[in-house]
BALOBA-1460 file (C-alpha; in Angstrom, 3 decimals):
// residues 387
<rec num="1" residu="m" x="32.625" y="16.287" z="-5.411"/>
<rec num="2" residu="n" x="29.893" y="14.454" z="-7.305"/>
<rec num="3" residu="k" x="27.432" y="12.284" z="-5.411"/>
<rec num="4" residu="k" x="27.878" y="8.610" z="-6.258"/>
<rec num="5" residu="i" x="24.609" y="6.723" z="-6.590"/>
<rec num="6" residu="l" x="24.498" y="2.950" z="-6.814"/>
<rec num="7" residu="v" x="21.384" y="1.946" z="-8.765"/>
<rec num="8" residu="i" x="20.189" y="-1.643" z="-8.366"/>
<rec num="9" residu="s" x="18.203" y="-2.643" z="-11.428"/>
<rec num="10" residu="s" x="17.449" y="-5.719" z="-13.551"/>
<rec num="11" residu="d" x="18.386" y="-6.507" z="-17.137"/>
<rec num="12" residu="h" x="16.175" y="-9.552" z="-17.601"/>
<rec num="13" residu="t" x="12.793" y="-9.063" z="-15.887"/>
<rec num="14" residu="g" x="11.158" y="-7.246" z="-18.783"/>
<rec num="15" residu="h" x="12.722" y="-4.050" z="-20.127"/>
<rec num="16" residu="g" x="11.110" y="-1.480" z="-17.832"/>
<rec num="17" residu="h" x="13.680" y="-1.461" z="-15.015"/>
<rec num="18" residu="k" x="16.542" y="-1.093" z="-17.468"/>
<rec num="19" residu="s" x="14.730" y="1.731" z="-19.281"/>
<rec num="20" residu="i" x="14.232" y="3.626" z="-16.027"/>
<rec num="21" residu="a" x="17.943" y="3.324" z="-15.225"/>
<rec num="22" residu="e" x="18.789" y="4.605" z="-18.706"/>
<rec num="23" residu="s" x="16.433" y="7.563" z="-18.303"/>
<rec num="24" residu="l" x="18.325" y="8.598" z="-15.168"/>
<rec num="25" residu="q" x="21.736" y="8.086" z="-16.748"/>
<rec num="26" residu="e" x="20.753" y="10.327" z="-19.660"/>
<rec num="27" residu="k" x="20.296" y="13.248" z="-17.278"/>
<rec num="28" residu="i" x="23.808" y="13.118" z="-15.866"/>
<rec num="29" residu="g" x="24.845" y="15.623" z="-18.511"/>
<rec num="30" residu="v" x="22.149" y="17.983" z="-17.199"/>
<rec num="31" residu="n" x="22.907" y="17.399" z="-13.525"/>
<rec num="32" residu="t" x="26.691" y="17.272" z="-13.234"/>
<rec num="33" residu="q" x="26.542" y="16.698" z="-9.479"/>
<rec num="34" residu="v" x="25.779" y="12.997" z="-9.899"/>
<rec num="35" residu="d" x="27.649" y="9.831" z="-10.871"/>
<rec num="36" residu="i" x="25.525" y="6.723" z="-11.403"/>
<rec num="37" residu="h" x="26.736" y="3.148" z="-11.193"/>
<rec num="38" residu="v" x="24.120" y="0.581" z="-12.273"/>
<rec num="39" residu="v" x="24.251" y="-3.088" z="-11.273"/>
<rec num="40" residu="d" x="21.917" y="-5.963" z="-12.087"/>
<rec num="41" residu="g" x="20.603" y="-7.092" z="-8.718"/>
<rec num="42" residu="f" x="20.065" y="-10.642" z="-9.939"/>
<rec num="43" residu="a" x="23.686" y="-10.837" z="-11.110"/>
<rec num="44" residu="l" x="24.775" y="-10.031" z="-7.539"/>
<rec num="45" residu="g" x="23.394" y="-13.429" z="-6.553"/>
<rec num="46" residu="g" x="25.544" y="-15.335" z="-9.029"/>
<rec num="47" residu="s" x="24.293" y="-17.701" z="-11.706"/>
<rec num="48" residu="a" x="21.555" y="-19.218" z="-9.512"/>
<rec num="49" residu="l" x="19.770" y="-15.915" z="-8.849"/>
<rec num="50" residu="l" x="20.509" y="-14.638" z="-12.347"/>
<rec num="51" residu="n" x="18.737" y="-17.658" z="-13.808"/>
<rec num="52" residu="i" x="15.735" y="-16.878" z="-11.633"/>
<rec num="53" residu="g" x="15.677" y="-13.373" z="-13.087"/>
<rec num="54" residu="k" x="15.969" y="-14.721" z="-16.619"/>
<rec num="55" residu="s" x="12.997" y="-17.038" z="-16.024"/>
<rec num="56" residu="y" x="10.667" y="-14.017" z="-15.898"/>
<rec num="57" residu="g" x="10.457" y="-13.881" z="-19.693"/>
<rec num="58" residu="p" x="9.500" y="-17.512" z="-20.347"/>
<rec num="59" residu="i" x="7.085" y="-17.596" z="-17.393"/>
<rec num="60" residu="t" x="5.177" y="-14.458" z="-18.366"/>
<rec num="61" residu="r" x="5.272" y="-15.491" z="-22.014"/>
<rec num="62" residu="y" x="3.865" y="-18.982" z="-21.611"/>
<rec num="63" residu="s" x="2.104" y="-19.120" z="-18.246"/>
<rec num="64" residu="a" x="0.479" y="-15.960" z="-16.933"/>
<rec num="65" residu="q" x="-1.251" y="-17.975" z="-14.205"/>
<rec num="66" residu="l" x="2.059" y="-19.307" z="-12.909"/>
<rec num="67" residu="w" x="3.338" y="-15.744" z="-12.793"/>
<rec num="68" residu="n" x="0.175" y="-14.729" z="-10.949"/>
<rec num="69" residu="a" x="0.861" y="-17.409" z="-8.331"/>
<rec num="70" residu="i" x="4.501" y="-16.302" z="-7.953"/>
<rec num="71" residu="w" x="3.478" y="-12.658" z="-7.582"/>
<rec num="72" residu="h" x="0.899" y="-13.373" z="-4.903"/>
<rec num="73" residu="f" x="3.257" y="-15.731" z="-3.038"/>
<rec num="74" residu="s" x="5.873" y="-12.949" z="-2.961"/>
<rec num="75" residu="a" x="3.246" y="-10.461" z="-1.756"/>
<rec num="76" residu="k" x="2.223" y="-12.716" z="1.127"/>
<rec num="77" residu="n" x="5.752" y="-13.837" z="2.002"/>
<rec num="78" residu="s" x="7.848" y="-10.707" z="1.498"/>
<rec num="79" residu="y" x="9.918" y="-11.510" z="4.607"/>
<rec num="80" residu="l" x="10.988" y="-14.870" z="3.149"/>
<rec num="81" residu="v" x="11.823" y="-13.292" z="-0.227"/>
<rec num="82" residu="d" x="13.939" y="-10.636" z="1.491"/>
<rec num="83" residu="k" x="15.819" y="-13.214" z="3.550"/>
<rec num="84" residu="f" x="16.444" y="-15.493" z="0.561"/>
<rec num="85" residu="i" x="17.813" y="-12.708" z="-1.626"/>
<rec num="86" residu="e" x="19.788" y="-11.256" z="1.278"/>
<rec num="87" residu="v" x="21.713" y="-14.511" z="1.579"/>
<rec num="88" residu="m" x="22.192" y="-14.769" z="-2.185"/>
<rec num="89" residu="i" x="23.547" y="-11.245" z="-2.814"/>
<rec num="90" residu="r" x="25.332" y="-10.400" z="0.441"/>
<rec num="91" residu="k" x="28.909" y="-11.238" z="-0.556"/>
<rec num="92" residu="n" x="28.832" y="-9.570" z="-3.967"/>
<rec num="93" residu="l" x="26.883" y="-6.543" z="-2.755"/>
<rec num="94" residu="l" x="29.491" y="-5.847" z="-0.089"/>
<rec num="95" residu="a" x="32.220" y="-6.178" z="-2.718"/>
<rec num="96" residu="v" x="30.414" y="-3.663" z="-4.952"/>
<rec num="97" residu="l" x="29.998" y="-1.254" z="-2.057"/>
<rec num="98" residu="n" x="33.725" y="-1.393" z="-1.315"/>
<rec num="99" residu="e" x="34.534" y="-0.829" z="-4.972"/>
<rec num="100" residu="v" x="32.031" y="1.927" z="-5.799"/>
<rec num="101" residu="k" x="31.885" y="3.590" z="-2.360"/>
<rec num="102" residu="p" x="28.440" y="5.063" z="-3.057"/>
<rec num="103" residu="d" x="26.917" y="7.985" z="-1.207"/>
<rec num="104" residu="m" x="23.469" y="6.523" z="-1.775"/>
<rec num="105" residu="i" x="21.700" y="3.383" z="-2.998"/>
<rec num="106" residu="l" x="18.593" y="3.526" z="-5.185"/>
<rec num="107" residu="s" x="16.687" y="0.326" z="-5.918"/>
<rec num="108" residu="i" x="14.354" y="0.188" z="-8.911"/>
<rec num="109" residu="h" x="13.417" y="-3.466" z="-8.461"/>
<rec num="110" residu="p" x="11.260" y="-4.691" z="-5.530"/>
<rec num="111" residu="n" x="13.377" y="-7.776" z="-4.828"/>
<rec num="112" residu="f" x="16.320" y="-5.634" z="-3.709"/>
<rec num="113" residu="n" x="14.677" y="-3.339" z="-1.191"/>
<rec num="114" residu="g" x="14.251" y="-5.242" z="2.066"/>
<rec num="115" residu="s" x="17.152" y="-7.549" z="1.228"/>
<rec num="116" residu="v" x="19.633" y="-4.684" z="0.804"/>
<rec num="117" residu="i" x="18.323" y="-2.880" z="3.885"/>
<rec num="118" residu="n" x="18.848" y="-6.079" z="5.897"/>
<rec num="119" residu="i" x="22.480" y="-6.247" z="4.774"/>
<rec num="120" residu="l" x="23.165" y="-2.571" z="5.443"/>
<rec num="121" residu="r" x="21.778" y="-2.807" z="8.963"/>
<rec num="122" residu="k" x="23.615" y="-6.004" z="9.857"/>
<rec num="123" residu="e" x="26.893" y="-4.556" z="8.570"/>
<rec num="124" residu="n" x="26.282" y="-1.216" z="10.311"/>
<rec num="125" residu="i" x="26.632" y="0.627" z="6.995"/>
<rec num="126" residu="h" x="24.996" y="4.052" z="7.045"/>
<rec num="127" residu="i" x="24.238" y="4.762" z="3.400"/>
<rec num="128" residu="p" x="20.915" y="6.411" z="2.526"/>
<rec num="129" residu="f" x="18.712" y="3.876" z="0.784"/>
<rec num="130" residu="g" x="15.721" y="4.682" z="-1.381"/>
<rec num="131" residu="t" x="13.280" y="3.008" z="-3.720"/>
<rec num="132" residu="l" x="11.998" y="4.152" z="-7.097"/>
<rec num="133" residu="i" x="8.774" y="2.235" z="-7.739"/>
<rec num="134" residu="a" x="8.442" y="0.894" z="-11.284"/>
<rec num="135" residu="d" x="4.752" y="-0.091" z="-11.079"/>
<rec num="136" residu="l" x="1.680" y="2.137" z="-11.266"/>
<rec num="137" residu="v" x="-1.097" y="0.776" z="-9.070"/>
<rec num="138" residu="n" x="-0.651" y="-2.829" z="-7.951"/>
<rec num="139" residu="i" x="2.452" y="-2.580" z="-5.851"/>
<rec num="140" residu="y" x="3.100" y="-5.117" z="-3.119"/>
<rec num="141" residu="p" x="4.990" y="-5.097" z="0.211"/>
<rec num="142" residu="l" x="8.406" y="-5.650" z="-1.382"/>
<rec num="143" residu="w" x="8.108" y="-2.143" z="-2.865"/>
<rec num="144" residu="a" x="7.025" y="-0.532" z="0.388"/>
<rec num="145" residu="d" x="9.647" y="-1.244" z="3.039"/>
<rec num="146" residu="k" x="9.084" y="1.465" z="5.632"/>
<rec num="147" residu="r" x="12.732" y="1.211" z="6.740"/>
<rec num="148" residu="a" x="13.786" y="2.902" z="3.484"/>
<rec num="149" residu="d" x="14.930" y="6.510" z="3.832"/>
<rec num="150" residu="f" x="12.649" y="7.563" z="0.985"/>
<rec num="151" residu="i" x="10.328" y="6.098" z="-1.625"/>
<rec num="152" residu="l" x="9.809" y="7.721" z="-5.020"/>
<rec num="153" residu="s" x="6.382" y="6.902" z="-6.417"/>
<rec num="154" residu="p" x="5.319" y="7.303" z="-10.071"/>
<rec num="155" residu="t" x="1.633" y="7.832" z="-9.229"/>
<rec num="156" residu="e" x="-0.721" y="8.884" z="-6.473"/>
<rec num="157" residu="e" x="-2.217" y="5.390" z="-6.669"/>
<rec num="158" residu="a" x="1.120" y="3.749" z="-5.818"/>
<rec num="159" residu="k" x="1.596" y="6.240" z="-2.987"/>
<rec num="160" residu="e" x="-1.764" y="5.226" z="-1.509"/>
<rec num="161" residu="k" x="-0.677" y="1.590" z="-1.504"/>
<rec num="162" residu="c" x="2.550" y="2.525" z="0.285"/>
<rec num="163" residu="l" x="0.501" y="4.277" z="2.947"/>
<rec num="164" residu="e" x="-1.653" y="1.153" z="3.305"/>
<rec num="165" residu="f" x="1.532" y="-0.851" z="3.913"/>
<rec num="166" residu="g" x="2.509" y="1.487" z="6.741"/>
<rec num="167" residu="v" x="5.092" y="3.725" z="5.052"/>
<rec num="168" residu="p" x="5.099" y="7.190" z="6.696"/>
<rec num="169" residu="e" x="3.751" y="9.793" z="4.278"/>
<rec num="170" residu="e" x="6.759" y="12.062" z="4.754"/>
<rec num="171" residu="k" x="8.965" y="9.358" z="3.192"/>
<rec num="172" residu="i" x="6.943" y="9.206" z="-0.052"/>
<rec num="173" residu="n" x="7.435" y="11.571" z="-2.972"/>
<rec num="174" residu="v" x="5.292" y="11.382" z="-6.131"/>
<rec num="175" residu="v" x="7.634" y="12.143" z="-9.028"/>
<rec num="176" residu="g" x="5.972" y="10.704" z="-12.131"/>
<rec num="177" residu="f" x="7.214" y="7.887" z="-14.328"/>
<rec num="178" residu="p" x="10.612" y="8.592" z="-15.960"/>
<rec num="179" residu="v" x="10.985" y="7.786" z="-19.657"/>
<rec num="180" residu="r" x="13.998" y="8.033" z="-21.903"/>
<rec num="181" residu="e" x="14.467" y="11.412" z="-23.560"/>
<rec num="182" residu="r" x="13.941" y="10.183" z="-27.119"/>
<rec num="183" residu="f" x="10.280" y="9.524" z="-26.277"/>
<rec num="184" residu="n" x="9.706" y="13.140" z="-25.298"/>
<rec num="185" residu="a" x="9.775" y="14.299" z="-28.917"/>
<rec num="186" residu="q" x="6.144" y="15.131" z="-29.581"/>
<rec num="187" residu="t" x="4.653" y="14.662" z="-33.027"/>
<rec num="188" residu="n" x="1.834" y="16.384" z="-34.840"/>
<rec num="189" residu="f" x="-1.215" y="14.178" z="-34.531"/>
<rec num="190" residu="r" x="-2.849" y="12.814" z="-37.686"/>
<rec num="191" residu="k" x="-5.250" y="15.057" z="-39.552"/>
<rec num="192" residu="n" x="-8.929" y="14.352" z="-39.098"/>
<rec num="193" residu="g" x="-10.464" y="12.241" z="-41.817"/>
<rec num="194" residu="k" x="-7.327" y="10.289" z="-42.680"/>
<rec num="195" residu="s" x="-8.478" y="6.913" z="-43.972"/>
<rec num="196" residu="n" x="-5.274" y="4.876" z="-43.836"/>
<rec num="197" residu="f" x="-4.380" y="4.191" z="-40.205"/>
<rec num="198" residu="n" x="-0.991" y="3.090" z="-38.973"/>
<rec num="199" residu="f" x="-1.526" y="0.879" z="-35.938"/>
<rec num="200" residu="l" x="1.371" y="-0.085" z="-33.690"/>
<rec num="201" residu="l" x="0.767" y="-3.408" z="-31.966"/>
<rec num="202" residu="m" x="3.022" y="-4.169" z="-28.982"/>
<rec num="203" residu="s" x="3.005" y="-6.564" z="-26.069"/>
<rec num="204" residu="g" x="5.953" y="-5.628" z="-23.864"/>
<rec num="205" residu="g" x="9.568" y="-6.691" z="-24.206"/>
<rec num="206" residu="e" x="8.651" y="-10.367" z="-23.821"/>
<rec num="207" residu="g" x="6.002" y="-10.448" z="-26.569"/>
<rec num="208" residu="v" x="2.969" y="-11.905" z="-24.831"/>
<rec num="209" residu="g" x="-0.704" y="-11.791" z="-25.760"/>
<rec num="210" residu="n" x="-2.845" y="-12.830" z="-28.716"/>
<rec num="211" residu="m" x="-1.288" y="-10.485" z="-31.251"/>
<rec num="212" residu="s" x="-2.347" y="-12.469" z="-34.310"/>
<rec num="213" residu="a" x="-6.064" y="-12.215" z="-33.528"/>
<rec num="214" residu="i" x="-5.768" y="-8.496" z="-32.800"/>
<rec num="215" residu="a" x="-3.898" y="-7.840" z="-36.053"/>
<rec num="216" residu="e" x="-6.462" y="-9.819" z="-38.053"/>
<rec num="217" residu="e" x="-9.331" y="-7.838" z="-36.540"/>
<rec num="218" residu="l" x="-7.695" y="-4.572" z="-37.573"/>
<rec num="219" residu="l" x="-6.517" y="-5.630" z="-41.007"/>
<rec num="220" residu="e" x="-9.905" y="-7.092" z="-41.935"/>
<rec num="221" residu="h" x="-11.993" y="-4.092" z="-40.853"/>
<rec num="222" residu="f" x="-9.835" y="-1.057" z="-41.605"/>
<rec num="223" residu="d" x="-7.814" y="0.449" z="-44.400"/>
<rec num="224" residu="c" x="-4.657" y="0.261" z="-42.355"/>
<rec num="225" residu="t" x="-1.127" y="-0.906" z="-41.789"/>
<rec num="226" residu="v" x="-0.322" y="-2.842" z="-38.620"/>
<rec num="227" residu="s" x="3.233" y="-2.805" z="-37.299"/>
<rec num="228" residu="m" x="3.719" y="-5.650" z="-34.806"/>
<rec num="229" residu="i" x="6.557" y="-5.931" z="-32.301"/>
<rec num="230" residu="a" x="7.087" y="-9.459" z="-31.013"/>
<rec num="231" residu="g" x="9.917" y="-8.422" z="-28.683"/>
<rec num="232" residu="r" x="12.283" y="-11.174" z="-27.620"/>
<rec num="233" residu="n" x="9.674" y="-13.807" z="-28.450"/>
<rec num="234" residu="e" x="11.175" y="-15.306" z="-31.613"/>
<rec num="235" residu="t" x="8.501" y="-18.011" z="-31.735"/>
<rec num="236" residu="l" x="5.774" y="-15.368" z="-31.823"/>
<rec num="237" residu="k" x="7.569" y="-13.475" z="-34.583"/>
<rec num="238" residu="v" x="7.675" y="-16.602" z="-36.770"/>
<rec num="239" residu="e" x="4.020" y="-17.352" z="-36.060"/>
<rec num="240" residu="l" x="2.933" y="-13.835" z="-36.994"/>
<rec num="241" residu="e" x="4.890" y="-13.928" z="-40.236"/>
<rec num="242" residu="s" x="3.412" y="-17.314" z="-41.108"/>
<rec num="243" residu="s" x="-0.210" y="-16.391" z="-40.363"/>
<rec num="244" residu="l" x="-0.355" y="-12.804" z="-41.627"/>
<rec num="245" residu="k" x="2.195" y="-12.044" z="-44.351"/>
<rec num="246" residu="g" x="0.609" y="-14.350" z="-46.924"/>
<rec num="247" residu="r" x="-2.858" y="-12.868" z="-46.428"/>
<rec num="248" residu="f" x="-2.097" y="-9.194" z="-45.916"/>
<rec num="249" residu="g" x="1.312" y="-8.664" z="-47.521"/>
<rec num="250" residu="d" x="3.045" y="-5.365" z="-46.713"/>
<rec num="251" residu="r" x="0.091" y="-4.174" z="-44.652"/>
<rec num="252" residu="a" x="1.436" y="-6.466" z="-41.924"/>
<rec num="253" residu="k" x="4.866" y="-5.339" z="-40.725"/>
<rec num="254" residu="i" x="6.468" y="-7.663" z="-38.184"/>
<rec num="255" residu="y" x="9.474" y="-6.870" z="-35.989"/>
<rec num="256" residu="g" x="11.383" y="-8.662" z="-33.260"/>
<rec num="257" residu="f" x="13.055" y="-6.767" z="-30.426"/>
<rec num="258" residu="v" x="13.744" y="-3.242" z="-31.696"/>
<rec num="259" residu="k" x="15.890" y="-0.395" z="-30.407"/>
<rec num="260" residu="n" x="14.160" y="2.355" z="-32.391"/>
<rec num="261" residu="i" x="10.715" y="1.871" z="-30.885"/>
<rec num="262" residu="q" x="10.341" y="5.635" z="-30.471"/>
<rec num="263" residu="e" x="10.444" y="6.068" z="-34.265"/>
<rec num="264" residu="l" x="7.658" y="3.524" z="-34.699"/>
<rec num="265" residu="m" x="5.615" y="5.280" z="-32.027"/>
<rec num="266" residu="l" x="6.111" y="8.691" z="-33.592"/>
<rec num="267" residu="s" x="4.963" y="7.436" z="-36.986"/>
<rec num="268" residu="a" x="1.927" y="5.551" z="-35.631"/>
<rec num="269" residu="d" x="-1.642" y="6.814" z="-35.204"/>
<rec num="270" residu="i" x="-2.797" y="4.469" z="-32.454"/>
<rec num="271" residu="a" x="-0.963" y="1.943" z="-30.274"/>
<rec num="272" residu="i" x="-2.523" y="-1.307" z="-29.133"/>
<rec num="273" residu="t" x="-0.588" y="-2.733" z="-26.238"/>
<rec num="274" residu="r" x="-0.498" y="-4.670" z="-23.005"/>
<rec num="275" residu="g" x="-0.724" y="-2.673" z="-19.790"/>
<rec num="276" residu="s" x="3.051" y="-2.526" z="-19.255"/>
<rec num="277" residu="p" x="3.930" y="0.653" z="-17.293"/>
<rec num="278" residu="n" x="7.018" y="1.415" z="-19.339"/>
<rec num="279" residu="v" x="5.294" y="0.955" z="-22.713"/>
<rec num="280" residu="m" x="2.226" y="2.891" z="-21.578"/>
<rec num="281" residu="f" x="4.262" y="5.902" z="-20.492"/>
<rec num="282" residu="e" x="6.458" y="5.865" z="-23.569"/>
<rec num="283" residu="c" x="3.267" y="6.041" z="-25.642"/>
<rec num="284" residu="i" x="1.943" y="8.850" z="-23.455"/>
<rec num="285" residu="a" x="5.229" y="10.759" z="-23.852"/>
<rec num="286" residu="t" x="4.934" y="10.572" z="-27.650"/>
<rec num="287" residu="n" x="1.225" y="11.508" z="-27.405"/>
<rec num="288" residu="l" x="0.227" y="8.241" z="-29.000"/>
<rec num="289" residu="p" x="-3.334" y="7.146" z="-28.097"/>
<rec num="290" residu="i" x="-3.387" y="3.675" z="-26.574"/>
<rec num="291" residu="i" x="-5.871" y="0.839" z="-26.600"/>
<rec num="292" residu="i" x="-4.973" y="-1.636" z="-23.850"/>
<rec num="293" residu="t" x="-5.990" y="-5.211" z="-24.598"/>
<rec num="294" residu="g" x="-4.729" y="-6.926" z="-21.466"/>
<rec num="295" residu="a" x="-2.266" y="-6.930" z="-18.591"/>
<rec num="296" residu="l" x="-0.141" y="-9.392" z="-16.691"/>
<rec num="297" residu="p" x="-1.847" y="-10.570" z="-13.502"/>
<rec num="298" residu="g" x="-0.278" y="-9.172" z="-10.381"/>
<rec num="299" residu="q" x="1.616" y="-5.930" z="-10.898"/>
<rec num="300" residu="e" x="-0.230" y="-4.860" z="-14.077"/>
<rec num="301" residu="k" x="-3.746" y="-5.936" z="-13.099"/>
<rec num="302" residu="d" x="-5.263" y="-2.461" z="-12.661"/>
<rec num="303" residu="n" x="-3.139" y="-0.565" z="-15.194"/>
<rec num="304" residu="p" x="-5.870" y="-0.608" z="-17.892"/>
<rec num="305" residu="r" x="-8.327" y="0.977" z="-15.455"/>
<rec num="306" residu="f" x="-5.635" y="3.479" z="-14.465"/>
<rec num="307" residu="a" x="-5.375" y="4.559" z="-18.119"/>
<rec num="308" residu="e" x="-9.134" y="4.964" z="-18.412"/>
<rec num="309" residu="k" x="-9.407" y="6.803" z="-15.089"/>
<rec num="310" residu="h" x="-6.991" y="9.486" z="-16.309"/>
<rec num="311" residu="n" x="-8.286" y="9.388" z="-19.921"/>
<rec num="312" residu="l" x="-4.909" y="8.249" z="-21.221"/>
<rec num="313" residu="g" x="-6.318" y="5.392" z="-23.277"/>
<rec num="314" residu="i" x="-9.107" y="2.842" z="-23.642"/>
<rec num="315" residu="f" x="-9.367" y="-0.645" z="-22.184"/>
<rec num="316" residu="c" x="-10.500" y="-3.317" z="-24.654"/>
<rec num="317" residu="q" x="-11.226" y="-6.494" z="-22.702"/>
<rec num="318" residu="d" x="-12.317" y="-8.446" z="-25.798"/>
<rec num="319" residu="t" x="-10.512" y="-8.011" z="-29.126"/>
<rec num="320" residu="k" x="-13.832" y="-8.568" z="-30.895"/>
<rec num="321" residu="n" x="-14.774" y="-5.102" z="-29.658"/>
<rec num="322" residu="l" x="-11.870" y="-3.368" z="-31.374"/>
<rec num="323" residu="t" x="-14.010" y="-2.269" z="-34.314"/>
<rec num="324" residu="s" x="-16.633" y="-0.635" z="-32.112"/>
<rec num="325" residu="i" x="-13.937" y="1.010" z="-29.982"/>
<rec num="326" residu="m" x="-12.337" y="2.498" z="-33.083"/>
<rec num="327" residu="e" x="-15.722" y="3.807" z="-34.181"/>
<rec num="328" residu="e" x="-16.125" y="5.425" z="-30.776"/>
<rec num="329" residu="l" x="-12.694" y="7.079" z="-31.079"/>
<rec num="330" residu="l" x="-13.471" y="8.450" z="-34.532"/>
<rec num="331" residu="d" x="-17.063" y="9.507" z="-33.905"/>
<rec num="332" residu="h" x="-17.954" y="13.216" z="-33.822"/>
<rec num="333" residu="d" x="-14.875" y="14.294" z="-35.754"/>
<rec num="334" residu="e" x="-12.520" y="12.225" z="-33.572"/>
<rec num="335" residu="k" x="-13.572" y="14.027" z="-30.405"/>
<rec num="336" residu="r" x="-12.643" y="11.155" z="-28.065"/>
<rec num="337" residu="l" x="-9.293" y="10.608" z="-29.752"/>
<rec num="338" residu="s" x="-8.430" y="14.285" z="-29.395"/>
<rec num="339" residu="s" x="-9.437" y="14.302" z="-25.733"/>
<rec num="340" residu="i" x="-7.023" y="11.428" z="-25.021"/>
<rec num="341" residu="i" x="-4.164" y="13.319" z="-26.672"/>
<rec num="342" residu="k" x="-4.970" y="16.388" z="-24.567"/>
<rec num="343" residu="s" x="-5.120" y="14.358" z="-21.352"/>
<rec num="344" residu="q" x="-1.785" y="12.686" z="-22.106"/>
<rec num="345" residu="k" x="-0.079" y="16.052" z="-22.557"/>
<rec num="346" residu="e" x="-1.482" y="17.350" z="-19.296"/>
<rec num="347" residu="f" x="-0.792" y="14.200" z="-17.278"/>
<rec num="348" residu="i" x="2.802" y="13.283" z="-18.010"/>
<rec num="349" residu="n" x="5.765" y="14.809" z="-16.202"/>
<rec num="350" residu="r" x="8.358" y="15.114" z="-18.955"/>
<rec num="351" residu="h" x="10.960" y="16.166" z="-16.388"/>
<rec num="352" residu="a" x="10.484" y="13.162" z="-14.097"/>
<rec num="353" residu="a" x="14.020" y="11.802" z="-14.573"/>
<rec num="354" residu="e" x="15.575" y="15.206" z="-13.933"/>
<rec num="355" residu="d" x="13.330" y="15.787" z="-10.907"/>
<rec num="356" residu="i" x="14.408" y="12.422" z="-9.487"/>
<rec num="357" residu="l" x="18.097" y="13.259" z="-9.851"/>
<rec num="358" residu="n" x="17.569" y="16.655" z="-8.247"/>
<rec num="359" residu="f" x="15.857" y="14.962" z="-5.320"/>
<rec num="360" residu="l" x="18.699" y="12.448" z="-4.952"/>
<rec num="361" residu="v" x="21.241" y="15.266" z="-4.900"/>
<rec num="362" residu="s" x="19.299" y="16.928" z="-2.085"/>
<rec num="363" residu="v" x="19.403" y="13.854" z="0.173"/>
<rec num="364" residu="e" x="22.036" y="14.163" z="2.858"/>
<rec num="365" residu="a" x="24.630" y="11.383" z="2.899"/>
<rec num="366" residu="e" x="27.394" y="10.274" z="5.199"/>
<rec num="367" residu="e" x="30.897" y="9.763" z="3.847"/>
<rec num="368" residu="f" x="31.328" y="6.121" z="2.903"/>
<rec num="369" residu="e" x="33.778" y="4.125" z="4.997"/>
<rec num="370" residu="p" x="35.250" y="0.847" z="3.760"/>
<rec num="371" residu="i" x="33.332" y="-2.083" z="5.203"/>
<rec num="372" residu="k" x="36.382" y="-3.735" z="6.741"/>
<rec num="373" residu="k" x="37.177" y="-0.548" z="8.610"/>
<rec num="374" residu="r" x="33.637" y="-0.426" z="9.955"/>
<rec num="375" residu="r" x="33.940" y="-4.008" z="11.184"/>
<rec num="376" residu="v" x="37.194" y="-3.266" z="13.025"/>
<rec num="377" residu="s" x="35.729" y="-0.123" z="14.566"/>
<rec num="378" residu="f" x="32.646" y="-2.003" z="15.704"/>
<rec num="379" residu="a" x="34.776" y="-4.784" z="17.213"/>
<rec num="380" residu="l" x="36.939" y="-2.285" z="19.121"/>
<rec num="381" residu="a" x="33.848" y="-0.497" z="20.406"/>
<rec num="382" residu="l" x="32.327" y="-3.780" z="21.565"/>
<rec num="383" residu="n" x="35.556" y="-4.829" z="23.288"/>
<rec num="384" residu="k" x="35.799" y="-1.472" z="25.050"/>
<rec num="385" residu="f" x="32.179" y="-1.750" z="26.186"/>
<rec num="386" residu="l" x="32.684" y="-5.275" z="27.569"/>
<rec num="387" residu="n" x="35.853" y="-4.317" z="29.410"/>
């Protein structure tokens, strides 16, 4: 019998959580011992909680400082966040558990770790619960609930933070960051001396950052084409078209939210992006050198330094330095550029999604009992004890 895994994800807080869930679902054909049922954790809380999840896009798009305040409040008040979400999702989560009857629960969003564990314990439901961390360095207590049966970490840096939060080391497994299979198709890197560059300019699924200024810097100083992805930010897309198309014509290619991003990555020479974990690792999987121009405060704060530490890309804190950074990459017959490509190939675990599924299959699970039956059994046991 296949192991049923209930994955709690999010469809609206960026695109990274959804992409991770998809990367696991793709491997079901490889590992036939698993069935995966994915639910949006915010949807479990009804329209009120779902609207909170949907607010992530506008907040990160228009007010990074507000997001920074929310992130730090959650970090300092993880108990309150857990209790609030526990109350919001309890009824619908129990209904899903009765319907799916999972052998295991895997959360890939921090808001549904402590809250789900609270519900399981109060209902006396013995289902193994684990967390798959979707951030690289700056994780906070919501990710690191030591009551979890296991925590899957994408990096050694995230593991160290879990240890700081008191998670026993034996519960933590470093598995790498899973990406969807279509990003694992490697391409032959550009030939040295090519004059016409194809830059890919991205800023995460929500389209944040000063993309216009970055594109202008590149288009004015290089013989190049710049493909820009505005994501779900329709306002940004219109602004880019208005400010760049008239001046640079077809050299400026502007897209909204795209589903073939891997094709754009494979045809690009260099990516310029925000420090989004999902985007960073998709670039690394396609062996596309990255220049990171910024990061959301909170969970992405140290991602640019993470990339530099492992020689996976370069951090450009000021877009005015893009020209000098490009010169550094191309100097000495593109030695630095080639070293980044080599480091990316050596660093990434292309089998992360498959390794995660294999680990989940190995976790022992109790047979699921309907929740109502558990309640009756508990009541009978209590009555027998009292009498």
